[in-house]
N, C-alpha and C positions, 0 to 999 in steps of 0.2 A: 544405488540409490535406496536400499532397504531401509526398512525401518527398524533393523533389528542388528545391523553391521555393528561391531566393535570400533569406537574413538581410535582413531592413532595416536601414538605417541608423538609422532614427528610432526610437521607441518605439511604433509602431503596428503591429498585426497583418499578417502578409501576407496578400494577398490570397488567395482561394479562386477565381478564375474560370477558364476554361476553356481562357485563353491559354497559349500556351508560356512555360515558363521565361526568364527573361533569358539570356543565353549571359554565363559568367562574363569577366570582367575579367583583363587581362593577368596582375594582379597575386593572384589568385586563387589559390588551391590546386587543382590537378587532380581533379576529383569519380568520374573515371570508373573508380578501383581503390579495395576495398575492403579490401586489406589494410592492414595497421598496422603501423608501425616495431617495432622490439624496446623501445624506450623507450615508446611508445604502451602497446604489451603489458604491458609492468609498470603505468603506471602506471593502466590499466585492472583488472589482477588486484587490486591493492590496494582500489579502489573495489569490485569485485566482491565483492572478501573483506567490507567492511564490511555491505554488504546483505545477505550469505549470515549474516553475523551477526546482525543483526537477525531472517532468520527463523530463525535454527534457536532465539533465545534464545525467542521465543515458541512457537514448539511445542513444545520441549523443557518448557519449563513448564505446557504443556496436559495433557500427558500424567503427570507428577510432582505434581498437585494432591492426590492420595489420599494421597499418602505425606506431604505437608507439613500437610494437616489431622490426620491422628493425630499427629504428631510434636510440633507445637505445639499440638493442643488446641483448635483452631479451629473454629467450628460452620460452617452453609453461609455464612449472611449473611455474615463476616468471611472466608471462603475465596473470596467474589465479587468482593471486594474486591481481592483480588492481582490478579485480571485487569481490575477495572473501573480501578484507579488507575494503571494502565499506561496504558491507552485515553485516559484523560482527559488524563494528561503528552504523550502522540502526538499524539493530535486536538488538545488546545485550544491547543497551541503550534508546531502545523505552518507554519500560513499565517505566524508571525511567524516562525520560522525562516527559512522561505525566503525572506524582506525581509531579513532581516539578512544573510544570506549577501550579497546582492548590497551593502548598503551597506557590511556591515565587513569582507567578504573571503572568499572562500571556504576556499578553504585555511585560512586561520587559525579562521573556525567549526568547518572538520571536524574539526582538529585537536583542537582545544579542548574540542569535547564527546564525543570520542570518548575520551579523558579520564575526563570526568566518567563515562561508561557503563562504562568499567573498574572505577572507583571504587566505584561503585554496585551495578552488578552482585557484587562482591566482598561490601559490607555484605549485600546480600540472603542470601551464601551463611552469612555469619556471623550472620544473625539468631536469638534468642534469644526473642524474643517478638512477637506477629504484628504490632503496629503498626509496627516498624522494617522488616520485609518490604514492608507495603504504602509504609510511608514509600520505601524503596529502587526498588519498583516504578515509583513516580510519578516519582522523581528520572531510572529508566532510560528511560521512556517521553520524558520531558522533552529527555534527552540527544539519543536520536531522533530525536525532533521537530526540532533543529538539526543533527543531523550528517546523515541521509537528503535534505533539498533542498539541503543542499551537495554533497554528495557528487553527486549527480545532475547538479547545476548544473555542477561538474568537468567531469563527462564532455563535455554540452552545448556548451561553452565553446571545449573543449580538443580535441575532435574537428567537421574542416567540418561541415556540415549536407548530408547528402545520403547515400551508400551507406557512407562510414566512418563518420558518427556512427550513422547506423541499425544495422549490426553490433555495433558497442559498445553500443548501447541494449539490442538483442535479447540478447545475453550476458549484459548485467546484468540484465535480466527472467529470466533462465532461470536465474542461479545464485539468485535471490530465491525463484523456486519451489522449486530444488532444495533450499536452506537450510533452507524448510518443512518441506518432505516427510523429507528426512535425519532433520532434529529430531524428528521422530515417533518416528523407531527409535532414534536417538539418547537422547531424554529415555527411553522405555521399556529403556534398556539401564543408561544414571545412575542412573535412581530406584532397580534392583534394589541397587545400591551404597549410595547416599546421594542423597539428593533435592537436599543441597548441591552436590555436584557438577553440579548442572544450571547451575547458578550459578555456580561456578569455571570450568569448562570455558571459557564466554564469556570469563572474564578471560584467561584463559590466549591464546587467539584474539585477542579485541581489543589484547593489548599486543604480541602479535607485529606485528600489523599497524599498530600505531600507530610501532613503531622501522622498520619498511619505509616507512612512508609520509613521515615528516620528509623523506628528501632526494629522495624519488622526486616527490611532486608539483607541479607548476609553480607557481610563485609568481601572483596577481593585483593588479593594479592594482586598488586601492580607489576607487571615484568621488570625487573633488575637490567638497568643498561650495561653494556660495555663499556669500558674507559675510553671516553672521546667519541663516544656515539651520540649521535644528535638527532634530532626529530626531524625526519623527512620536509623542509619547509617547502623545497622545489618541487616535490612532487605533491603536494599539499596545495599548492597554490596552481600549477597546472591542471590537474584533474577537478577544482573546485571551478577555473577559470572556464574550462572545457564544458562541466556540466552545467555552467550557467548560462553560456552562450548557447549550448545545445537545445535546454529548456525553455529558453527563450525564443529560438527559432520554431520550435513546436509551437508554442503560445500565438506566434506569429501569422502561423499559418492560414492563408484565405484574407486576411485584411487587405484591403484595397490600398493601391499604391503602395506595398512595401515589401514588393518583391528582391526591390535590387538591395536593400538592407537584411531581409531574411536570407538571402544565397551569402552574403559578404559574414554573417553572424554564423553561417553554416560551415564557410570554410574556414572561420577562424575556430571553432569551435573544435572541427576536423584537426585544426594542425597544435593545437593545444593538448588534444588527445595525442597525436602523433609526440608530443613533446613530453606528455607525462610517461608514455612507455619506454622510452630513450633513457628518462632520468631514471625508471626504476629498475632497469636493466643494470646500471651501473652502481644504484645504492647500495651501500652497504648495510644500510637497515631501510629498507624499501616500506614506502607506506602501504603498499600493495604487493603481495609477494605475486608476480605473475603466472606461477606454477600453477598456484588457486584456480587461475580462469582456463586452464587446459582440461579440465573434471568435465568431461560431455555429461555426467548428470547434474552436475550446477549448471552447464550451460541451460541446458533443456529446459530447466527448474525456473530459471531467471527470465527466457524468452517466452516461457507458457506465460509466466507470470504478467509478462508486459502485455501481450495477446490480450491475455484474459482480463487485466484492470481495464486498456484500452476501448477491448466491446462492450464492458460492463456499464463503464462510465458513457461512452458513445449512446448507447440503446438508454440510461436513465435520463441525458441531457435532451436527447430527440424525443424520447415520450413526454417527461415534464414540459418542453415547448409545444408538444401535442394539446395535451392535454388544457394549459392556461392560455396559449396565443388561440388555439382555433376551438378549443373548445368551452371556454372562458369558463373553468375550473377555477378555485381559489386554491390558494398554496397548501391550506389546509386538507383539502377534498383531496388535489394532490398527493400528498402525505402519507395518507390513509390509502391510497390505491396502492400506492408503492409498498407499504408495510408488510405486503405479503413476502416478499424477498426477503423480510427478517426471520423467517423460520429458519434460516440458517442457524441460529443463535440457539436452537431448540435442537437441530439434527447434526450441529459439527461435533459436541460434545457425548453426543449418546449415538448416533447411528455410524457416524463416519469412522470411529474406533474399529468397531468391528469388521466393515466392510474392508478396512485399511489391512486388518489380522488377518481376513479371510482371503482376502485378493491380492495384497500386493498395492505398495503405494503409487504405481505407475499407472496401475486400471481403472484404481478409482479416479485418479485425475482425468485420464482419457474419459472416462463416464461422465465426468461436471463437463467437459469440452463438450461431448456429444449433444447430451440434455441442454447444456447452454444454446447450442446450435439450434436444437428443435426449436426452444425457447423463443430465441428473436426471430427466428425464419415466421413463426406462427403469425406474430404482428405485422410483417410485411403486407398484407393484404388489408391492414387497417381502413374501417371505412369513417367516414364522415359523423356517424349517428352510434358507432359501438356502445354497448351498454358495459356494466363493469363486467359480466357474469362471462361476458368475449374476451375477453381483456386477461380473466383471472388465470386460466391455463398457461401464460406467458409469465406472469408475477409468481406464481407457484412454482413452474419449472426453473425460472433463474435463481429462487432461493433455493433448491433443492441442488441445483449445478455449481452454486457459491459454495455450500456444504460439502459438495465432495472433492470441488478443486480448490479452494482457497487453503484451506488447513492445509492437507496433504502437500500441495505447491511449499508450503512454509516449512514442512518437514524436510522434505526434496532437496531443496534450497542452504540448509543446515545439516543434513547428515551426513556422519565418517566425517566433520571437516574439524579440525583439530583444536582443541577450548580455548589455544590463545587466539585463534583467528573465527572467534562466533561472533564477534562485532563485526568483523570486516564483512562476513556470508551477510549476517542483517540487514550491512547497509548496501550491499549489492542487490538484496531481493526489495529493499522497500523504496531503491533507486529505480529496479525494472519496473514497480507497480506505481508508483509515482509519475516514470517518465511515460511510460505504458497508458495511463490516466490522462495527461496533458495532450500525447497524442493522438487518442482516443477521440474526447473534444474537440481537439483542433480539425481533424480529419472529417467528423460529421460535419462540420459547422460551415468547411469550406467546400463540401460537395452539395450541401444543402444552399449556401448562398450561390454557387455555380448553377445549379437546376432551378433556381428563381430567378437567375438572371439569364437563363435560357428561354423562359417563359412560360415555364412547369409552374401549376397552379399550387396553391399552399398545400392542401394534400400529398398530391403527387410529388411536392419537394421532401417533405417528410420520406414518403415510402424511398426516394431513393435515398437519403441520406442513410435509412435504415438496414441498406446493404452493405454498408461500412463496418457495422459491429457483426453482422453474420459473416463476412467474408472473415475478419479479423480472427474471430473464435474457432470457424471452422481451419485455418491456416494452425492456430494453436492446436486440433487436434491430430494434426498431420504431426508436428512437431512431435507431442509424446507419443503418439504412437510409435513413431522411431524408436523410441527409449524402452518400448514393451517387451523384447524379446530381451534386454539385458536387464531388466527387473527380476530379481530374485524371487523364487517362488517362496511365500511365507510358511517359515515352520508351523 
């Protein structure tokens, strides 16, 4: 899991023993400097713009939901599908999207699905009926599922492994966090004009990115197929079906009267997952090389990403309900309260690279998990009249934790993976983040509903729900700590 290990020429993950990394060959690019060239900076800005777009798209919609419900006459169940449809498209197709980028070309997939994103985000803004909006959100999530791992793979293949790639990935991660944080504020402002601008604004940004990306993004060589080799359709169908069922199972957790269907979907998802593993073992050209999943560092990074995303989104959702439902704050006030978390956008590309160089990836990730645990725990005794200065330590520590954990987790999940599998590695990571977010949201909702049903007051129910993100991030710290002794000492 070292940030300085060399990329292997074969498809096997890099080893993480304590031996020093091999010296670069004379033909290898220099690794000492993290300074980027002008063209590299321009390419990185385009890709950061795409992940920023994805962040603000999700965040702006969250604060615009009440306006959408009032204008389209949606009930609460239909409104929840505006969020769930995006999660299904994103989480269900992410793994397929990552591998498709490897097989069909990362640049090609990025540009095509960015175009799809533009079209269906515009359709969402024009929607006059709930079903049109739900369809548009599913298609937008589907586009993000193919676009995001392709963009991440362009970074991990265009920048040499080491300080240059680390700096690029940390800037990329900081931009994603900034998009979400600023999106909360922008969504509150745009929703005061019309909720439709929450969809039209991303169209304008995505259109500008598309025009800029065409001449800038490097062309990649599509791997040649052996005679008679075919795309692994059986593997694609089973893994996508399994992901859709499992994500939908998570989304439905806690819904009244849905226990039977939820268990059936869970069983179906697990059965398809087992079928996928059987298909991949026998396939001559598997969609996912199962040997990649035997890498301990990669598994720890993805499990850590799942727990970190679940804890953060569960915490953010609970705090949003506390501020708006219990305290009566407006969406704009809530967005401004959470804006401090966006300090990650400043710290990720400045402070985090120095810490990674000094202490190593795993120790920095562990520090992020520990800070997040403290941050969420500080909010557990929240009172009915807490002032913002009493909340601020939680917000700023959460932002610092994001800076320490999110970017380094991205590096750890792609470090030492062969070039031809970088899209797959990115797909695995983003699937973990998305599945974790869905699981965190569903878990805190289920606990909150159970506490309310047990007769607890509104504030007490929020406090009980807050235990979920604290427990999840603490578990993530334990998982990460298992890899500390295997992490290489930085050079």
